[in-house]
Every structure is written in structure tokens, then in C-alpha cells.
C-alpha positions as CSV (number, residue, x, y, z in Angstrom):
1,X,3.2,7.8,-41.1
2,X,5.6,6.5,-38.5
3,X,7.7,8.5,-36.1
4,X,8.1,9.1,-32.4
5,X,4.9,8.8,-30.4
6,X,3.3,11.7,-28.7
7,X,4.9,12.9,-25.5
8,X,3.2,11.8,-22.3
9,X,1.1,14.4,-20.6
10,X,2.5,15.5,-17.3
11,X,-1.1,16.0,-16.0
12,X,-1.3,12.2,-15.7
13,X,1.5,12.1,-13.1
14,X,-0.3,14.5,-10.8
15,X,-2.1,12.9,-7.9
16,X,-5.9,12.7,-7.9
17,X,-7.7,15.2,-5.7
18,X,-8.8,14.0,-2.3
19,X,-12.4,12.5,-2.3
20,X,-13.6,15.6,-0.4
21,X,-12.5,17.8,-3.3
22,X,-14.3,15.8,-6.0
23,X,-17.7,16.8,-7.2
24,X,-20.6,14.7,-5.9
25,X,-22.0,12.0,-8.2
26,X,-25.1,13.2,-10.0
27,X,-26.9,9.9,-9.5
28,X,-27.6,9.2,-13.2
29,X,-27.3,5.5,-14.3
30,X,-24.4,6.4,-16.6
31,X,-22.4,8.4,-13.9
32,X,-19.4,6.5,-12.6
33,X,-19.0,5.8,-8.9
34,X,-16.3,7.8,-7.1
35,X,-12.9,6.1,-7.3
36,X,-12.2,3.8,-4.4
37,X,-9.0,3.8,-2.3
38,X,-7.0,1.2,-4.3
39,X,-8.2,1.4,-7.9
40,X,-6.8,-0.7,-10.8
41,X,-4.5,1.7,-12.7
42,X,-5.0,1.7,-16.5
43,X,-2.1,2.7,-18.7
44,X,-3.6,5.5,-20.7
45,X,-2.1,6.6,-24.0
46,X,-2.5,10.1,-25.4
47,X,-5.0,9.7,-28.3
48,X,-3.4,12.0,-30.9
49,X,-6.0,11.1,-33.6
50,X,-5.2,7.4,-33.3
51,X,-8.5,6.2,-34.8
52,X,-8.2,8.2,-38.0
53,X,-4.6,7.2,-38.5
54,X,-5.5,3.5,-37.9
55,X,-8.8,3.2,-39.6
56,X,-9.3,6.4,-41.6
57,X,-12.5,7.3,-39.7
58,X,-13.8,8.2,-36.3
59,X,-14.9,5.3,-34.0
60,X,-18.4,4.4,-33.0
61,X,-19.3,5.3,-29.5
62,X,-21.0,2.3,-27.8
63,X,-21.6,4.0,-24.4
64,X,-20.5,7.0,-22.4
65,X,-20.6,8.4,-18.9
66,X,-22.3,11.7,-18.1
67,X,-20.4,15.0,-18.1
68,X,-21.0,16.0,-14.5
69,X,-17.4,15.2,-13.5
70,X,-14.1,16.7,-14.9
71,X,-13.2,13.2,-16.2
72,X,-15.6,11.3,-18.5
73,X,-15.3,8.0,-20.4
74,X,-16.5,6.5,-23.7
75,X,-16.4,2.9,-24.9
76,X,-15.3,3.1,-28.6
77,X,-15.0,0.5,-31.4
78,X,-13.9,0.4,-35.0
79,X,-12.6,-2.4,-37.1
80,X,-13.0,-5.0,-34.3
81,X,-10.8,-2.9,-31.9
82,X,-12.3,-1.8,-28.6
83,X,-10.9,0.9,-26.4
84,X,-12.0,3.2,-23.6
85,X,-11.5,6.9,-24.1
86,X,-10.8,9.0,-21.0
87,X,-11.5,12.7,-21.5
88,X,-10.2,15.2,-18.9
89,X,-11.5,18.8,-18.9
90,X,-8.5,21.0,-18.4
91,X,-7.9,24.8,-18.4
92,X,-6.3,24.4,-21.8
93,X,-9.1,22.4,-23.3
94,X,-10.0,18.7,-23.5
95,X,-7.4,16.0,-23.1
96,X,-8.2,12.6,-24.7
97,X,-6.5,9.3,-23.7
98,X,-7.1,5.8,-24.8
99,X,-6.9,2.5,-22.9
100,X,-4.9,-0.4,-24.4
101,X,-6.6,-2.2,-27.3
102,X,-8.8,-5.0,-26.3
103,X,-11.7,-7.3,-27.2
104,X,-15.3,-6.5,-26.6
105,X,-15.2,-8.6,-23.5
106,X,-12.1,-6.8,-22.2
107,X,-13.7,-3.4,-22.9
108,X,-16.9,-4.4,-21.1
109,X,-14.9,-5.6,-18.1
110,X,-12.9,-2.4,-17.9
111,X,-16.1,-0.3,-18.3
112,X,-17.6,-2.1,-15.3
113,X,-14.5,-1.4,-13.2
114,X,-14.7,2.3,-14.1
115,X,-18.4,2.5,-13.4
116,X,-17.9,0.9,-10.0
117,X,-15.0,3.2,-9.1
118,X,-12.4,0.3,-9.0
119,X,-10.4,1.5,-12.0
120,X,-8.9,4.8,-13.1
């Protein structure tokens, strides 16, 4: 099943809301900190059922953030591949994006950056 990849979502090109417009952090241990002024930018790829096409099954969720914000994250793995899923709540439904493939250590490092508000 090869062919052209999914079209990039124009929603990713929109600027983030100003910090004053973001919802306050709920304070739970699994709630990411607000994004800082100069975050590391991750190249997110539209998910388009990537896990099922690659491995024939859904991935295992290792950890996740809370759902108090319009953007949430999950650390996923299957077949030795680790990725972070970014889910955006939009008017049209949920939009899912994946970080680049990485090792467990790479996923753990990216997770920590997201949780401390230094990556987006």
C-alpha cells in the first residue's frame, strides 16, 4: 500500500494562542507545563492509521497527558518503534499527529521536553 502521503494539515501552520488565551494547567502530575517562549519544534506527521499499516495493530500506550488542554500527548510503542502522538481537539473532531520514529530513550527525552513546556 504505497502512494502519496497524507496532505499536511493547515491547522499546524497557525500560530499558537497567546499564553493568556490558554487554559490554566490543572496541576495533575501528568499535565504538561505551559509552552515556554522558545520551544523546540517537533516535525509532526499526520497519523493516518500509521500503526495499523506498519504493524497491523494498534500501539501500546506507555503514558499520556491529561485531557484538560485542547492538545494532549501519548507515548506509544509497537515492534520496538517509539513515537509520541499529539492529539488536537478541533471543531471537526480529533486530529492525530506523530513525532518522528525514535528509540525508547529518544521518546523519553521528547516526553520530558513536552512535560516541561520546552517542546511543541
